[in-house]
C-alpha positions as CSV (number, residue, x, y, z in Angstrom):
1,M,8.1,58.4,-122.5
2,L,5.1,58.6,-121.7
3,G,5.3,54.6,-121.0
4,R,8.0,55.1,-118.4
5,R,7.5,55.9,-114.5
6,R,10.0,58.3,-113.5
7,T,12.6,56.8,-110.3
8,P,14.4,59.3,-108.0
9,S,17.8,58.9,-108.8
10,S,20.3,57.7,-105.9
11,R,21.9,61.4,-105.7
12,Q,18.5,62.8,-105.1
13,A,17.4,60.0,-102.9
14,Q,20.7,60.4,-100.3
15,R,19.9,64.3,-100.6
16,T,16.2,63.6,-99.0
17,I,17.9,61.2,-96.7
18,E,20.2,63.6,-95.7
19,G,18.0,66.5,-95.6
20,T,15.5,64.9,-93.0
21,S,16.7,64.6,-89.2
22,A,16.0,61.6,-87.1
23,P,13.7,61.6,-84.6
24,E,14.5,62.5,-80.8
25,I,15.0,59.4,-78.3
26,P,13.9,61.1,-75.0
27,P,16.5,59.8,-72.1
28,F,15.6,57.2,-69.6
29,V,13.9,58.6,-66.5
30,P,12.7,55.9,-63.9
31,S,9.9,55.9,-62.6
32,P,9.3,57.7,-59.3
33,P,9.0,54.8,-56.1
34,P,5.1,54.7,-55.2
35,P,4.5,56.0,-52.2
36,P,4.8,54.4,-48.7
37,P,1.5,53.2,-47.3
38,T,-0.2,55.3,-44.6
39,R,-0.6,54.3,-41.2
40,G,-4.6,53.9,-41.8
41,A,-4.0,51.8,-45.0
42,L,-1.6,49.4,-42.7
43,L,-3.9,49.2,-40.3
44,D,-7.0,48.1,-42.4
45,T,-5.0,45.8,-44.2
46,V,-3.6,43.9,-40.8
47,G,-7.1,44.6,-39.5
48,G,-8.7,42.5,-42.7
49,R,-6.3,39.5,-42.3
50,M,-6.8,39.2,-38.4
51,A,-10.8,39.2,-39.1
52,T,-10.2,36.7,-42.0
53,W,-8.2,34.3,-40.0
54,A,-10.5,35.0,-36.6
55,V,-13.5,34.0,-38.3
56,R,-12.2,31.2,-39.8
57,F,-10.9,29.6,-36.1
58,L,-14.4,31.1,-34.8
59,L,-16.1,28.9,-37.9
60,I,-13.2,25.8,-37.0
61,G,-13.8,26.0,-33.1
62,A,-17.9,25.9,-34.1
63,A,-17.3,22.9,-36.1
64,T,-15.2,21.2,-33.3
65,V,-17.4,21.7,-30.6
66,V,-20.5,20.2,-32.8
67,L,-18.4,17.0,-33.5
68,L,-17.8,16.5,-29.9
69,W,-21.1,17.3,-28.9
70,I,-22.1,14.5,-31.1
71,L,-19.6,12.4,-30.3
72,G,-21.2,12.9,-27.1
73,K,-24.9,12.5,-28.1
74,I,-23.3,9.0,-29.2
75,W,-21.0,8.2,-26.8
76,D,-22.4,4.5,-26.6
77,V,-21.5,3.6,-30.2
78,T,-18.3,5.8,-30.1
79,L,-16.4,4.1,-27.4
80,P,-17.2,0.2,-28.5
81,V,-16.0,1.2,-31.9
82,V,-12.5,3.1,-30.2
83,L,-11.9,0.5,-27.7
84,G,-12.8,-2.4,-29.8
85,L,-9.9,-1.1,-32.5
86,L,-7.5,-0.3,-29.7
87,L,-7.7,-4.1,-28.8
88,A,-7.2,-5.1,-32.7
89,T,-4.2,-3.2,-33.0
90,V,-2.6,-5.6,-30.2
91,L,-4.3,-8.5,-31.6
92,W,-3.5,-8.2,-35.1
93,P,-0.2,-9.4,-35.5
94,P,-1.0,-13.0,-34.1
95,T,-4.3,-13.1,-36.1
96,R,-2.1,-12.0,-39.5
97,L,-0.5,-15.2,-38.6
98,L,-2.7,-17.5,-38.4
99,R,-4.8,-15.9,-41.4
100,K,-1.7,-17.7,-43.4
101,V,-2.8,-21.2,-42.3
102,M,-6.8,-20.4,-41.6
103,P,-9.8,-19.0,-42.5
104,A,-9.5,-15.6,-41.5
105,A,-12.7,-15.4,-39.6
106,L,-11.1,-19.0,-37.6
107,A,-8.1,-16.6,-37.3
108,A,-9.7,-14.3,-35.7
109,L,-11.7,-15.7,-33.4
110,I,-9.1,-18.1,-31.8
111,T,-6.8,-14.7,-31.4
112,L,-9.7,-13.4,-29.4
113,L,-10.6,-16.2,-27.7
114,A,-7.0,-16.5,-26.2
115,G,-6.9,-12.5,-25.7
116,I,-9.7,-13.5,-23.2
117,G,-8.1,-16.5,-21.5
118,V,-5.4,-14.2,-21.0
119,M,-7.4,-11.6,-18.7
120,V,-9.3,-14.5,-17.2
121,G,-6.2,-16.0,-16.2
122,L,-4.6,-13.1,-15.3
123,V,-7.8,-12.2,-12.5
124,F,-7.6,-16.0,-10.9
125,V,-4.0,-15.9,-10.3
126,L,-4.0,-12.5,-8.9
127,A,-7.7,-12.9,-6.5
128,P,-5.8,-15.5,-4.1
129,Q,-3.2,-13.2,-3.3
130,V,-5.0,-10.3,-2.9
131,T,-7.6,-12.4,-0.6
132,G,-4.8,-14.2,1.2
133,Q,-3.2,-10.8,1.7
134,W,-6.4,-8.7,2.7
135,E,-6.8,-9.5,6.7
136,E,-3.2,-8.2,6.6
137,V,-3.6,-5.2,5.0
138,S,-6.7,-3.9,7.2
139,D,-4.9,-4.8,10.4
140,S,-2.4,-3.0,9.4
141,A,-4.5,-0.3,8.1
142,L,-6.5,-0.2,11.6
143,E,-3.1,-0.4,13.5
144,G,-2.2,2.7,11.7
145,I,-5.5,4.6,12.5
146,R,-5.1,4.0,16.3
147,E,-1.3,5.2,16.1
148,L,-2.6,8.5,13.9
149,Q,-5.0,8.9,16.9
150,D,-2.0,8.5,19.8
151,L,-0.2,11.1,17.7
152,I,-2.8,13.5,17.1
153,A,-3.9,13.4,20.9
154,E,-0.5,14.9,21.6
155,E,0.9,18.1,21.3
156,P,0.8,20.4,19.4
157,F,-2.8,18.9,18.0
158,N,-4.3,17.9,21.2
159,V,-7.5,16.6,19.7
160,S,-9.0,13.7,22.5
161,N,-10.7,10.5,21.5
162,E,-13.8,12.3,22.5
163,Q,-13.4,14.6,19.4
164,I,-12.8,11.8,17.4
165,D,-15.6,10.0,17.9
166,D,-17.7,12.9,17.9
167,V,-16.7,13.2,14.1
168,F,-17.1,9.6,13.5
169,D,-21.0,9.8,15.2
170,Q,-22.1,13.2,13.2
171,V,-20.7,11.9,9.9
172,L,-23.1,8.6,10.6
173,E,-25.5,10.7,11.1
174,Q,-25.3,12.3,8.1
175,A,-24.7,8.9,6.1
176,Q,-27.8,7.8,8.0
177,G,-30.3,11.7,6.8
178,N,-28.8,10.7,3.3
179,A,-29.6,7.7,2.9
180,S,-31.6,8.0,0.1
181,S,-28.9,10.0,-1.7
182,I,-26.4,6.9,-1.0
183,A,-29.3,4.2,-2.0
184,G,-29.6,6.3,-5.4
185,G,-25.8,6.7,-5.6
186,V,-25.7,2.6,-5.5
187,L,-28.0,2.3,-7.9
188,T,-26.1,4.6,-10.0
189,G,-22.7,2.8,-9.6
190,V,-24.8,-0.2,-10.6
191,S,-26.3,1.0,-13.7
192,T,-22.8,2.3,-14.1
193,A,-21.2,-1.5,-14.2
194,T,-24.1,-3.0,-16.3
195,S,-23.2,0.1,-19.2
196,F,-19.2,-1.2,-18.3
197,L,-20.2,-4.8,-19.2
198,I,-22.1,-3.9,-22.4
199,T,-19.6,-1.7,-23.9
200,G,-17.0,-4.6,-23.0
201,I,-19.2,-7.3,-25.1
202,L,-19.7,-4.9,-27.7
203,A,-16.0,-4.0,-27.8
204,L,-14.9,-7.3,-28.3
205,V,-17.8,-7.9,-31.2
206,L,-16.6,-5.7,-32.9
207,C,-12.8,-6.4,-32.8
208,F,-13.8,-9.5,-33.7
209,F,-14.9,-7.8,-37.0
210,F,-12.2,-5.3,-37.3
211,L,-9.8,-8.9,-37.0
212,K,-11.7,-10.6,-39.4
213,D,-12.6,-8.0,-42.3
214,G,-9.6,-5.4,-41.3
215,P,-7.8,-5.7,-44.6
216,K,-11.0,-5.2,-46.6
217,F,-11.4,-1.7,-45.1
218,I,-8.8,0.5,-47.2
219,P,-9.6,-0.8,-50.4
220,W,-13.7,-0.3,-49.6
221,L,-13.0,2.9,-47.9
222,S,-10.7,4.2,-51.5
223,A,-14.0,2.8,-53.7
224,L,-16.2,4.9,-51.4
225,A,-14.0,8.6,-51.4
226,G,-13.8,8.4,-55.2
227,P,-10.6,8.4,-57.7
228,R,-9.2,11.5,-56.7
229,A,-9.5,11.2,-52.7
230,A,-8.6,7.3,-52.9
231,P,-5.2,7.6,-52.8
232,H,-5.6,10.1,-49.4
233,A,-8.2,8.2,-47.9
234,A,-5.8,4.9,-48.2
235,E,-2.9,6.4,-47.3
236,V,-4.6,8.4,-43.9
237,S,-6.2,5.1,-43.0
238,R,-2.3,3.6,-43.1
239,R,-0.9,6.6,-40.8
240,L,-3.8,5.9,-38.3
241,W,-3.1,2.1,-38.3
242,A,0.4,2.9,-37.3
243,T,0.0,5.5,-35.1
244,L,-2.6,3.5,-33.2
245,S,-0.8,0.5,-33.1
246,G,2.4,1.8,-32.3
247,F,1.3,4.0,-29.3
248,I,-0.1,0.7,-27.5
249,K,2.8,-1.5,-28.4
250,A,5.5,1.5,-27.0
251,Q,3.4,1.6,-24.3
252,A,3.2,-1.9,-23.2
253,A,7.0,-2.1,-23.7
254,V,7.3,0.9,-21.0
255,G,4.3,-0.6,-19.0
256,L,6.1,-3.9,-18.7
257,V,10.0,-2.7,-17.8
258,D,7.9,-0.2,-15.1
259,A,6.0,-3.3,-13.5
260,I,8.5,-5.8,-13.5
261,A,11.4,-3.1,-11.9
262,I,8.7,-1.6,-9.3
263,G,7.0,-5.5,-8.6
264,V,10.6,-6.9,-8.2
265,G,11.5,-4.2,-5.5
266,L,7.9,-4.5,-3.6
267,A,8.6,-8.2,-3.3
268,L,12.0,-7.7,-1.8
269,L,11.2,-5.2,0.5
270,G,7.9,-7.3,1.6
271,V,5.8,-5.1,0.7
272,P,2.3,-6.9,0.1
273,F,0.3,-7.1,-3.0
274,A,3.5,-6.9,-4.8
275,L,2.3,-8.8,-7.9
276,P,-1.2,-7.0,-7.9
277,L,0.5,-3.8,-7.4
278,A,2.7,-4.8,-10.5
279,V,-0.1,-5.3,-13.0
280,L,-1.7,-2.0,-11.5
281,I,1.5,-0.3,-12.7
282,F,1.7,-2.2,-16.1
283,F,-1.9,-1.2,-17.2
284,G,-1.3,2.5,-15.4
285,A,1.0,3.1,-18.3
286,F,-1.4,3.5,-20.9
287,I,-2.4,6.7,-19.0
288,P,1.2,8.5,-20.1
289,I,2.7,10.2,-17.0
290,I,-0.3,10.7,-14.7
291,G,-1.1,7.4,-14.8
292,A,2.6,6.4,-13.3
293,F,2.2,8.9,-11.0
294,L,-0.9,7.3,-9.3
295,T,-0.2,3.8,-9.6
296,G,3.4,4.9,-8.0
297,A,0.9,6.7,-5.0
298,I,-0.9,3.9,-4.4
299,A,2.0,1.2,-4.0
300,A,3.7,3.9,-1.6
301,L,0.6,3.7,0.7
302,V,0.2,0.0,0.9
303,A,4.1,0.4,2.0
304,L,3.0,2.8,4.4
305,V,0.3,1.2,5.9
306,T,1.8,-2.1,6.2
307,D,5.5,-1.5,6.9
308,G,6.0,2.0,7.9
309,P,7.7,5.4,6.7
310,T,10.6,3.6,6.3
311,T,9.8,1.5,3.8
312,A,7.6,3.9,1.6
313,L,10.3,6.3,1.8
314,I,12.1,3.0,-0.2
315,V,9.3,2.7,-2.2
316,V,9.3,6.3,-2.8
317,V,12.6,6.4,-4.0
318,L,12.5,3.3,-6.0
319,I,9.6,4.7,-7.9
320,V,11.1,8.0,-8.6
321,V,14.3,6.3,-9.4
322,V,12.0,4.2,-12.6
323,Q,10.1,7.0,-13.6
324,Q,13.4,9.1,-14.2
325,L,14.6,6.1,-16.4
326,E,11.1,5.6,-18.1
327,G,11.1,9.9,-18.9
328,N,14.3,10.0,-20.0
329,V,15.2,6.6,-21.9
330,L,12.2,4.3,-22.5
331,Q,9.8,7.3,-23.7
332,P,12.2,9.4,-25.7
333,V,13.5,5.6,-27.2
334,L,10.2,4.2,-27.4
335,V,7.1,6.3,-27.6
336,G,9.0,9.3,-28.5
337,R,9.7,7.7,-32.1
338,T,6.6,6.9,-32.5
339,L,4.1,9.6,-31.7
340,D,6.9,12.5,-31.4
341,L,4.4,14.0,-29.0
342,H,6.1,16.7,-26.7
343,A,5.6,15.7,-22.8
344,A,3.5,19.2,-22.4
345,L,1.1,18.0,-24.8
346,V,0.7,14.8,-23.4
347,I,0.3,16.1,-19.8
348,L,-2.4,18.7,-21.2
349,A,-4.2,16.0,-23.0
350,V,-4.7,13.4,-20.6
351,T,-5.9,16.5,-17.8
352,A,-8.3,17.4,-20.5
353,G,-9.5,14.0,-21.3
354,G,-9.9,13.0,-17.4
355,G,-12.0,16.2,-16.8
356,L,-14.4,15.3,-19.9
357,A,-14.7,11.5,-19.5
358,G,-12.7,10.3,-16.3
359,I,-10.6,7.6,-16.7
360,V,-11.8,6.0,-20.4
361,G,-11.2,10.1,-21.4
362,M,-7.5,9.6,-19.7
363,F,-6.5,6.4,-21.3
364,L,-8.0,7.9,-24.6
365,A,-6.4,11.2,-24.7
366,V,-3.1,10.3,-25.8
367,P,-4.3,8.2,-29.0
368,V,-6.6,10.7,-30.1
369,L,-3.7,13.5,-29.4
370,A,-1.5,10.8,-31.8
371,V,-4.1,10.9,-34.3
372,S,-5.0,14.2,-35.0
373,V,-1.0,15.3,-34.9
374,A,-0.9,12.2,-37.5
375,L,-4.0,14.5,-39.5
376,L,-2.2,17.5,-39.0
377,R,1.2,16.5,-40.4
378,Y,-0.4,14.5,-43.6
379,G,-2.3,17.9,-44.4
380,R,1.0,20.0,-43.9
381,E,2.8,17.5,-46.2
382,Q,0.2,17.6,-48.9
383,L,0.3,21.7,-48.8
384,E,4.0,21.8,-49.1
385,E,4.0,19.3,-51.9
386,A,1.4,21.8,-53.9
387,T,3.8,24.3,-52.6
388,Q,6.8,22.8,-54.2
389,R,4.5,21.9,-57.7
390,E,3.8,25.6,-58.2
391,K,7.0,26.8,-57.9
392,V,8.6,24.4,-60.2
393,P,8.4,25.5,-63.8
394,E,6.1,23.5,-66.6
395,P,8.9,21.6,-68.4
396,R,8.7,22.9,-72.0
397,G,9.1,20.7,-75.4
398,P,12.8,19.6,-76.3
399,A,14.8,22.5,-78.6
400,V,14.8,22.0,-82.1
401,K,18.0,22.5,-83.4
402,L,18.4,25.2,-86.8
C-alpha cells in the first residue's frame, strides 16, 4: 500500500535492542587529595594576615593618639563636661523624684543647690576641728623632728647638730637664689587654682542642664543618628549612663564603709583630725585601690607624728584590715558586679591616668575604663548576633501537601 507507513514489528525491535550493547559505566575513582601546602605558601598566608592585622592596629592606635591629642587640646572644655556628667549621676535620683511634683528646671536647681549646701556645710564643720587641733599637731611634729635629730646624732649615724644646721642653711641659700623660680611657681599655683575654680563653676552649670534636659538627650541623639543607628545610639547611651551611675554609687558605698570604720578607730585611739581624715578617706575611695592606700598612709603619718610609733602601727593594722574587707568583700560585691573589671586593669588605668593628668586623671581613669569596656562589650554582642543570624538558615515557605 502506498499510503501506509511501514513500522518495524516488535520482534525486529527486540532483535535490534538485544543486538545493541549497553554503554559501560566507568567505576567510581575518588579524586586524589590536594597536595599539602608548602612552607613558603604557609608563611605567605600567615605573614599576610599578620601584616593586615598589624596595619589595622596601627591605624587604630594612630586614631586613638589623635583623639587623645584633640581631647588634650580642648581639655578645658572636656573636663567640665565629664565632671558635670559624673555629678549629674549622683544628683539624678532626687531630681527624678522632684520632677514628678514640680517643673524640671526647678527640680534641677533645688537638687544642685542642696548638693552645694552639703559640701559647704561639710567644710564649715571640718574647718573648726582642723584649726583647733592644728597647734597640737604642729607641736607634736616639731617634737618628733627634735627626737629624729637626737636619734641620728647617736650611733651609728653620728650626725651632729652643726651638720644639720649646715644642711638647713644650704637649703635656705638655694631657696633665696631661686626666689624668682619660686615666685613663678606661686603664680602658676594661683593660676591653677583659678582654673580649677572656673572649671568647677562650669561643671556645676553643665550639671544643671544635664539634670534639667537629660531625658531629652536620647531622643535627640536617636534623631541625629538616623533610623538605622538610632537603636544602637539609644542602647549605648543607656549603658554608659548605667555604668557611670553604678560606679559612683558603688564607690560611694565602699568609701562610706571605709570612712566610718577607720574614722571610728582613729577617734578611739585619740588621733587628731579623726573626722577630717575620715572625710578624706571617703573621697579617696573614688580613686580605687591607690586612693585608699594614700589616704591610709596620711592617717598613719598623723598618728606617728602625734602619738608615736605604737599608735601608728595600730592605725596601719586597722587600715590593712579595713582594706582587706574592702578588697575581698565590698569591691567584688558592689563594684565588681557593676563594672566587672579586674584589679590589675584598675591599677594600670589609675597609674596611667595619674601620669597623664595627675589627681584628676587618677579620678577619671576608672570611669573612662569602665565606659570603654562597656562599648567593647556592646560591640561584641552585636558581632555575635550578626554571626548567629548568618548561621541560622532562612525559613522557607510552608510545605504544600499534595
